[in-house]
N, C-alpha and C positions, 0 to 999 in steps of 0.2 A: 488479784489476777482471777480470769475466769479459766479452770482448766476443763477440758474434755478430752479422756483417755481412752483410746481403744474401744470407743462406744459400740455396741452391736445391739441391733433392735429389728426383730421380724414381726411380720403379719402374714399370718397363713403358711410359714414357713419362707417367705419370700423376704430377703434381707431388705431392709429400707435403710438402715444404717449398718454398715460393715466396716468394724476399724475405724471409725471417724476419731481423730485427734487434732487438737489445736489448743492454743493458748492465746486467752485476749488479755491484754495488759489492763488495768484498772483506767479508766477515764478516757479509753478510746471507744470511737464510734464507728461499728462494724455493721455493713450492709450483709444480709444473708440472701444469696441469689441461687437459682437454680429452676430446671423446667417444672411446670406443674405436675404434681405428684413425686417429686424427687425425696420428700421428705421433709420439706423446711418445719411446717406446724409440727410435725412429729417431734422433731428436736426442740423446739419449743416447749411442747408438752414435757418431754423429758426434762428439760432445764427447770421447768416450774414443780417438778415433783408429782405431774399428774398421773404420769405413767413410769414405770419402772424399766431399765433396761435389760436385754438377756443378759449382757455381760458389758465390763467396763464400767467407767466411773466419770463421776461430775464432782470437780472441786471448786469451791468459792469461798470467801472470807466469811467466817463462822457467825459474825453478827450484821453481815449486808443484808439490807432489805433489797429485795426483787419485786418488780412492778409488773403485770400484764394485764393489759385490757380484758374485762371479763368477758365472756360469750354472751351472757344474758345482758340484754337491755335494761337499763332500771325502769321501773313503772313506780306507781302509788301516788300519794296524794303530796309527798315532799316536793318542794320547789327544785328547781334544778340548781342552784346557788347551795340550798340547804344539803342537796344530795351529795353535792361535791366537797362540802365543809364536814359531812358526816363520815367520808372516806378516811379522813384522820380518825381512827379510834382513839388514839391517847389523848390527841387534843379535846376530843369531845368528852372523854370520861373523865379529865382533869377539870374541865370547865364545869361539867356537872356535880363533881366532888366539892368544887370549889364553893357552890351554892349551899351545901349542908355541912362544910367540915368546921369543925369548933376548936380542935387544938391549934394552939398558934403556932406551934413548930411545922405543923404537917402545913398549915396554910402557907407559910413561908416557903416550904418545900414546891408547894405547888405553883405559888407565882412564880417562884424562879425559873422552873421547868418549863411553865407558860413564855415566861421572856426569853428564855434561850432559844425555845422552838418559834420566836416570832407569831405567837399565836394571835395579837392584836392586828397584825399584816394579813392574817389568812383571808378574811373575807375580801380585801382588796384584790388579793394575788388569786383567788379562786374566780373572782369576777372578771378580771382580766383575761384569764385564760379561756375563759367560756365566751368572752368578746371575741377572741382571737380566732374562735371556732364557729363563730356565727350568731351567737345568741347576743342581743341587745340587752339593755336593763330590764325593760319590760318581759321578755322572753324568759329571762333568768328567774322572775318571780313566778311563772308560770308552773303547774305540777309537771311532774315527768311524765303522767298519763296521758297529758294533751298533746304529746309529740308521737310520731311514727316511729318504727323501729331504727331507721336510718338514722333520724334526728337523736335518738336515744342514745345509739352507739358513740356519737358523737360527746354525750354529756359523759358514759363512761371512758371515754380517751381522756377528756378533761380530768376525771378524779383520779386517774394514773399520774397524770404530768402533776396534778396539785400536790400528790404523796410525794414528789421529786425523790424516788427509790434510788440506790446506790448502784442497782444494775436493772436496766429498763428494758423489758422485751416488748416490742411492737411487731403485729402481725398485721401488713397491709392496712396501716392508720390513714393511707389517704383513700381507701374505698368509699368511705361516708361523707367523703369531704367536696367540696366545689375547689375551684382553682383557686380562690382567694383564702379559703382554709387550709389548702396545702401550702399557699404561700408563707401564711402566718407559720404554719408547723415548721417548715424550712427554717426559718429564721429564728423560731424558739430553739429547735434541736441543736443548730450549731453552736449556741451558749451554753448546753445543758452540760452541768458540770462533772457529771459521773458518766458510768460506762452503760451505751446504750447499743443493744442487738434488733436491727431491723431487719425484719422480711418484706421486701417490697419489689414492685415490678416499674416502679416509676424511676425512669433513667435521670429526670432531673434531680429529685431526691436524694438520688445515691450519688450523684456527681456532687451535689450542693453539700451535703450534710457530713457523710462518712469519709472516715480516713483510711478505711482498709475494707476490703470486699471478700467475704468467705464462701467459696463456691462449694455448693453441695451436688456430687456428681457420681451417682454408681455407688452412693453408699459410703464416699471419703469426702472429707473437708481438705480444701486447699486456701490458704489464705495470702492475698494480694495487697501490695501496697498501693494506695489512692482511690480513686472513685471509680464510677462504673467504666467509664471511658478509659481509663489507664489498665483496668483489669481486662478488658477485651483486647485490646493490643497485647498485654502480655500474655494472656492464653494463647494468642494466634501466634505469638513469636514461639512460645512453647510448645505448639502443635507442630509449627514448620521444623523444630529442631528435633522434636520426635521423630517424624517422618523421615528427615534425613538420616538419623541414626539408624532407623529400622530398615531402610534401603542398605544405609552400610554395612548392617551386620547382615541383612540377606545374601547379599553378594558375599561376603565372607564365608557364610555358612554353604551357599552353593559351590565356592573353591573349595573348601576342606571336605566336602561330600563328593565334589569330582575326584581330589586324590585319593580317598579311600575307596570308591568304585574303582579305579583304576589299578592300585596297589596292593589291595588287600590279599591277592592271591597271589602275589611274587614273594617267595621268600627274603630277597634280600631288602624288600621294602616293607616287610611285615611289621617291623618296630616300629617304624615310622608312621604307617598306616594305624597301627593300635592306639598311638599317641593322640593323632586325630581324631578318632573314635571317642577318648576320652574329653579332648578339648571340646567337641561338639556337644558332647553330653551336659558338659559345664557352662556351655554358653547359654547365659539366660535371656529369653527371647522377648524382643520389646513388643508389647500388645498393639495390635493395629487399631487405630482410632476407629470408634464407631460412627456411623452416618448418624449424625443428631439434627439434620435438616428438619426444620417444622414445617407441618404441611400449610401451603398456601390457602389464602380467601380467595374465592372468585366472586367478583363483583360485576356481572355483565352489565354492559352499557346499553341505553335505552334502543331500540331498532329504529326509531323515526323521532328524529331529535326537533323540538318544538322552537320555533321563533322566539327571540328573547322579547321582552319579560315573560318568564314562563309563570310568575306569578306577581300580581301587582297589589299592594295594600292602599286603600285611599280613604283616609281617615277613620281607620277602623279602629273599633275597642274591643277587648275580649274580657271575660270575666265567666264568673259562675252564678248565674242569675238564681234568686232576686238580688245578690248582694252588688255593690257598686263594682265598675270594672276594674280589672287589677292591672291592664293596662289600655292606654287611650292614645289616642293621637298617631296612629301608626300609618306612615305614608312612606313606603319602602318599596323596592321591585327586586326580584330576584332573577339572575339571568341565566341560560342553560348552563355554564360553565362556572358558575361562582363555586367557592370554596370559603364558607362563612363560618367563623366560630363565634360563639355566644358567650361574652364576658357578663360578671354579674353575680352578686351574693346571692346563696339559695333565699327562696323566698322573694325574692325581687319579680320572679315571673317567667324565668326561661323555659320551664315546662310547660306553662300555658301557652307561651308564645309558640313552641313547636306543636302543641296541638291544634292551635289554631290554622297553623300551615299545613299538617298533616291530614284535616278535616275533620278531627275528633271534637273540636269545637266550632262552634258558630259564632259569626262575629255578632256582639251586639249591637253595634253602630258600624256604618260605615261599610265599604265592599273589598272584598277580596277578589280580585279578577284573576282568570285562567283557572280556577280550583275546578272546574269541570271536566277539562281536559289533561290535566295533568295526572300523572299517576305517580305515590308518594309511597315509600318504603318508610316504616317509622320503626325504629329501635328504641327501648325504654329498658333500663336495669330492671324495675318492676317485673316486666313482664316474664323474666327468668322463672318466677315463682308462680307463673299461669302456665307453665308446660305441664301437660297431662303426665303424672307420675308412673302411669302403666305403660304410655305408650312408648316406642322407640323412634329415634331419627327415620328409620326406614318406615315408619308408619306415617310419619308426617311427611315425608317426601312421596309416598304412594298416593296421599290427598292431593298433592300439589301437581303431579305426573300421574293421573288416571290412565292415560292410554300406553304409557310407556312400558317397555319390556323391564323384568327385573333387573337384567345386566345394565341398561340405560340410567334406572335408579340408583343402582349400588354406583355406577360410574361417577354420578351428579355428586352423591355424598362423597366418594373419594376425593373429588376436588376441593370438599371443604374439610377435608382432613378426617374423614370417618372410614376407617378400615372395616372389614369384613363383620369383626366381632363389635365393634364399637356401635356400627349401623344397626345392630340388634339388641343393644344393651338399652334396658328401660331408662327414661329419663331421671328416676329416682336415684338409680345409681350412676349416673355421668358427673363429673366434676364440675365446678364453677365454669370453668374455661371451656369445657366440652358442651355444655348449655349455651355458653353466650356465643360458641360457634354455628350451633343448631339455629338459633334464633337469628344471627346474622344472615344464615343462609336461607332462613324462611322471609326474612326482612328482604333479601336482594334479589330473590328468585324470579319475579316476574321482570327484572330490568326497569326498575321504574326511572321516571325523569327526575327524580328529587329523592335523596335518600336523609333521613332526617336521624341521627345517632346521638341518644343520649347516653352519655357514659359507656360506650360500648368498649372500653379496655378493662374493666373491672374484672378480676379473674382471669386476666390473659398475662403469660409470663410476657418477658421483654422480646423474645424472638417473636412470638405470636403477634405483639404490638406492632414489630416492625414489618411483619407480612401484611397485615393490616393497612398500615401506611403504604406500601406499595400497593395493595389492590384498590385503594382510595384514590392513589395519584394514577393509576391506571384507567378507573371508571370515567366515563365520559358525560356523566349526567350531573346535576348541582348537587352540593352537600352541604347541610346545616349541621354542624357539630358543636355539642355541648360536652366538655371532657375538663377534667383537673390534671390531665394529662400534658404537661406544658411542650413536652416533646413532640405528641401527636400533633397539638394544634399549628406548633411553628413549621411541623414539616409537612402539613396539609392543606393548611387555610391560608388565602391569600388577602382575606378581608376580614374586619373583626368589628362587631356590633355588640354595644353597651348596654345590657337591659338594666335601666336605674331610674328611680324617681317615676316609675309609672308609665314610663314608654321604651322605646327602642329606637337608638341612633348608632348612625357609622361613627365607630372610634378611629382618629387618625393614626394614634402610635401604634407602638407593637407591645409585646407582652412585657419587656423589660421596662419601659416606660409606664406600663399600667400598674406594674409592680412597685414602682417608686412612688407613684402617686398612692397606692394603699398604703405605705409606710407613712407617708406624709400625713394622710387624712387620720390614720392612727394616732399619730402623734398630736395631731390638734385635738382629736375628741379628747383622748387624755388631758390633755391642757384644760379644755372647756370643763371638763368635770372638776379639775383641782380648782379651777374658778367658781364654778357652783358651789363647792364645798367650802371654800374661803368666805365667800358671800354670806352663805348661810350662818356660819359660825361668829363671824363679827363684821361690823360695817368699815371698821379702819383698821389699817395693818400698818405696822412698824416698818422702819427701813429693813431691819435684821430679819422680820418675818418674809418680806418680799424676796431678800436675798437668799432666803433658805428656800422659798417656792421656788424661785428660778433655778437654784441647783438641782431641787428634786426633778424639774422639767426637764433639764438638760441630763438628767441621770437616766431619762429612758432612753437617750440616744446611746446608752452604754452599750447593749448588744451590737447595735450597728458598728461601733466603733471599735468593740472588742473582734467583730468578724472581718472589718477592714484589715486590723493589725494581724489578725492569725493568718489572712490571705497574704499579704505582703511577708510576713514570715516565711510562708512555704514556699511563694516564689523564690526568695531570697535561697532557701536551703536547698531548693533544685538547682537554681543557678551557681551555687557553691560547689555541689556535687559533679556538674557538667564542667567547671572549671577544672576540678582534679582529674577528670577524664581527658580534659584536653591536654593537660600536662603530662600525663601517662602517655598519650597518643601520640606526642609531640617528638618522644624519644623513639629515634630510628632501630635502636638496638632491640626493641621489644618485637619487632615484625620479624627479626631474624631469630632471635632466643626462644621467645614464647609466641608464637603466631596465633596459637588459639586463644589465649589471653587477649590479645589484641583483637581478634575477632569479638570477643566477647563483650570487650570495653566499647569497641564501636556500635555494636547493636545497643549495648546499654545506654550510649548517648544519644542514639535515634530516638529511644523510648523516654528518656529523660526530656529531648528536646520538645516532644509533644506534651509530656505533662507541663513543662515551663509555659508552652503557651496557653494551655488550658488554666494553668495555676495565673497567669499575667490577665487572663480575659476575667478570670473570677475575682481578682484584685481590684481591675477597673471597675466591675459592676459593683463590688462592696463601697468603693470610692464614690461612686456616683450616688448609690442610696444613701450613705452616710451625709453626704452634701446636700442632697434633696432634702433630705429630713430636718438637718439643720437650718436651712434655709427657711423652711416650715417653721420651725420654733422661733426663729429671729423675727420672723416678720409679724408673729402674733406676741411677742415680748412686750 
């Protein structure tokens, strides 16, 4: 069990953690949420021992291994697969010693330990993790230095997953992943056998993977049962109750104060008035809830709409000359009210396609009609690093509004969430979320006809993501969206385009059907690799070997089967709790003898009913994924 006891940590005298206390049982998967700047990453650094608390303590099992993704991306000449394998220093050391050991007893110890830790299966397991994160067999053989920082951070994530620590800490693990990698990570973490603590703003990840939400707010930790949607509902209910209690208490305080004011001067009532003074002094005030509303995003709509289609691609090809085209045979149209999300693994050409639409890349062949008259706002994550460190948001808005007054400029910044002090803060001192807000403000400033957003939600907290969804739905121009945030895609996009096999085509299904296809494709690839391995080792295979190979292939379905069974178990458990509450509420005596208990039970039943609906949806999705994957295995058997 992981214990956090009365933890206090201050930065420049300001309390980041102030008496934070929580206990996480072994094997639980917990999502750590809170506003940007609340102290989530600081808490992870305290757990790893990178920094020390001012007071309080952290307790965990003495021999428990703890895994945390390194902040520095791997580099050098080691291949990706070798770098991941080298992360297991015990295995690497034993293999090296096995090459030189001469003592028979020591050799036996080494081989027994290697067998116990399944060392022979380590390369296959490392390759499977890397493949899930987007690295095919050829990519795994390339050196780390051949990849950019974002791709190398995926390798760092693969290394910590490969180690399979007993306490796994993940800080925004999906920030460097595409939608496909995010879906794979969700499936992997759902069946992870040990404790997981995830800092994430990805609503779907938090709803799919975790069993508890740990909320960090004003230095305190509160643990809620269920995924993110259940947490939101429970928190809102808690806030409603606190507001009712505060109103009731305020009314009582006013009543007592009125009695004191009226009778404190009368001798006959002096004793009663004095007792009221003591009662008032002992009454612990309920703190008023602070206004935590997130600042909105302003996406001004184009003043003059262009007749559809605003862009039309005719047999276009795109790439980086003199290399061959990355994308070809592009014959598509974009209308003024389109909301299009691009699907496809990283490296398939999504960013290349976005640059073509944005005019950052010329078509190698074919035509792009309408490009001259369409204004485009283009947001890409790498542009955050291009913000000038010494410039402030006010400097940027001044360049965009040279004729405006200072008040007008600050008003415009305020509409994007920059208060007076943040408007004058240098970019080097802004948080990742604040930089993203500034870049979005610059991107949308001139009310473009087309917004192209490449991973806009990285560094934004959940409430800010909701504000962005609202702004995009209010925006009247066209939107092209590349995002690993499934909730953002489902809430804003009405069309899906798939970037695959060197072209872009309309995709007729939804996100869930795409997820099922990915799972089926992964099973198929694993089967093909198994067959190639079998063909290379022997030309004839006995019946027993065939049965064993078939069993191994079907074992690939075990995580999906486990997820399906776990979802069914959760749904049944919630239904059982509802049945108990129904039996309690069916007793009419409770409404007379214990009305407050009846009210609490009725409210709890309402929360559980919503959880049951979500649990049943998750169960059905898990059943569908398992059945689709099973069908794919059977079809190639």
